[in-house]
C-alpha positions in Angstrom: 0.0 0.0 0.0 2.8 2.4 0.8 4.5 1.8 -2.5 1.1 2.3 -4.3 0.8 5.7 -2.5 4.3 6.7 -3.6 3.6 5.6 -7.2 0.3 7.4 -7.3 1.7 10.7 -6.1 4.8 10.3 -8.3 2.7 9.8 -11.4 0.4 12.8 -10.5 3.4 15.0 -9.8 5.4 13.9 -12.9 2.6 14.4 -15.4 0.7 17.4 -14.1 1.6 20.9 -15.2 0.4 23.9 -13.4 1.1 23.2 -9.8 -0.9 21.9 -6.8 -4.2 23.6 -7.7 -4.2 21.6 -10.9 -3.3 18.4 -9.1 -6.2 18.5 -6.7 -8.9 17.4 -9.2 -6.5 14.6 -10.4 -6.0 13.5 -6.9 -9.7 13.4 -6.4 -10.1 11.2 -9.5 -7.2 8.9 -8.4 -8.1 8.5 -4.7 -11.9 8.9 -4.6 -13.1 7.7 -8.0 -10.5 5.0 -9.0 -8.9 3.6 -5.8 -11.8 4.5 -3.4 -9.3 5.2 -0.6 -11.1 8.4 0.3 -14.8 9.5 0.4 -15.9 12.6 -1.5 -16.4 14.4 1.9 -12.9 13.4 3.1 -11.5 14.9 -0.1 -13.5 18.1 0.3 -12.0 18.4 3.8 -8.6 17.9 2.4 -9.2 20.6 -0.2 -10.2 23.0 2.6 -7.2 22.2 4.7 -4.8 22.2 1.8 -5.9 25.7 0.7 -5.9 27.1 4.2 -2.5 25.8 5.3 0.7 27.7 4.4 3.0 26.1 2.0 2.9 24.2 -1.3 -0.5 22.8 -2.2 0.8 19.6 -3.6 3.0 18.9 -0.5 0.1 19.7 1.8 -2.4 17.5 -0.1 0.0 14.6 -0.3 0.7 14.8 3.4 -3.0 14.9 4.3 -4.1 12.2 1.9 -1.2 9.9 2.8 -1.9 10.3 6.5 -5.6 9.6 6.0 -4.9 6.5 3.9 -2.0 4.9 5.8 -1.1 7.1 8.8 2.4 8.6 9.3 4.2 6.1 7.0 1.5 6.9 4.3 2.2 10.6 4.8 5.9 10.1 4.3 5.6 8.0 1.2 3.0 10.3 -0.3 5.2 13.4 0.3 8.2 11.6 -1.2 6.2 10.6 -4.2 4.9 14.1 -4.9 8.3 15.8 -4.3 10.6 13.3 -6.2 9.7 14.4 -9.8 10.3 18.1 -9.3 13.5 17.4 -7.5 14.7 15.2 -10.3 13.7 17.8 -12.8 15.6 20.5 -11.0 18.7 18.3 -10.8 18.4 17.5 -14.5 18.1 21.2 -15.4 21.0 22.1 -13.1 23.2 19.5 -14.7 22.2 20.6 -18.2 23.0 24.2 -17.3 26.4 23.2 -15.9 27.2 21.5 -19.2 26.4 24.6 -21.3 27.3 27.3 -18.8 30.7 27.9 -20.3 29.3 28.5 -23.8 29.8 32.2 -24.8 26.1 32.7 -25.7 25.0 31.3 -22.3 27.6 33.5 -20.5 26.4 36.5 -22.4 22.7 35.8 -21.6 23.5 35.4 -17.9 25.5 38.6 -17.9 22.5 40.4 -19.3 20.2 38.7 -16.9 22.4 39.7 -13.9 22.4 43.3 -15.1 18.6 43.4 -15.5 18.0 41.8 -12.1 20.5 44.3 -10.5 18.7 47.2 -12.1 15.3 46.0 -10.9 16.5 45.4 -7.4 18.1 48.8 -7.4 14.8 50.4 -8.5 13.0 48.6 -5.7 15.6 49.8 -3.2 15.3 53.4 -4.4 11.5 53.3 -4.1 11.7 51.9 -0.6 14.3 54.4 0.4 12.2 57.3 -0.9 9.2 56.2 1.1 11.3 55.4 4.2 13.6 58.3 4.6 11.6 61.1 6.1 14.5 63.0 7.5 18.3 63.1 8.1 18.2 60.5 11.0 16.8 57.7 8.8 19.6 58.4 6.2 22.3 58.3 8.9 20.9 55.0 10.3 20.8 53.5 6.8 24.4 54.5 6.1 25.4 53.2 9.5 23.7 49.8 8.7 25.3 49.7 5.3 28.8 50.3 6.7 28.3 47.7 9.4 27.5 45.1 6.8 29.9 46.1 4.1 33.0 47.4 5.9 32.9 45.6 9.3 31.1 42.5 7.8 28.6 42.3 10.7 25.9 39.6 10.3 22.9 41.1 8.5 20.5 39.7 11.2 22.5 41.4 13.9 22.5 44.7 12.0 18.7 44.5 11.7 18.4 43.9 15.5 20.9 46.8 16.2 18.9 49.1 13.9 15.6 48.1 15.6 17.2 48.9 19.0 18.6 52.2 17.8 15.1 53.0 16.2 13.5 52.5 19.6 16.0 55.0 21.1 16.2 57.5 18.2 12.6 57.6 17.0 10.8 57.0 20.3 8.1 59.6 20.7 8.1 60.8 17.1 4.5 59.8 16.6 3.1 61.3 19.8 
């Protein structure tokens, strides 16, 4: 039964394009109509839970269906079944890219891609800065944070905590 769960989810994941929302009706057909492992009401409950939980729909659905059908081992085999095809595909694509990455056309495309992404990230940063910096103190704090990260190589999480603490001190009472 566990291997059948794995194979069912592997097949659904491997041959469904469009993500978890597209997989749900196929899961309904597979587990309610064909295999009769779930009732229609159980599947409806799984739909509701799957769409209300954070995370990947396909992962959530496989976890809930596998658990309902065969407990914790069923959940594990179902999750492995649904996650194996995308992982294999990602590995295949990564391997293919590594084989052609040194080609001059691919290098040129990635150089252009990096430039475009850098420009877009810079634009977002400028828009955020324009909305955030209301005065000279904000600019000083931002420069201070930038120097901590770039010059002193302080961990970014620590810099965020330091800036939050400084914000409590420097900006306390501004809204009153």
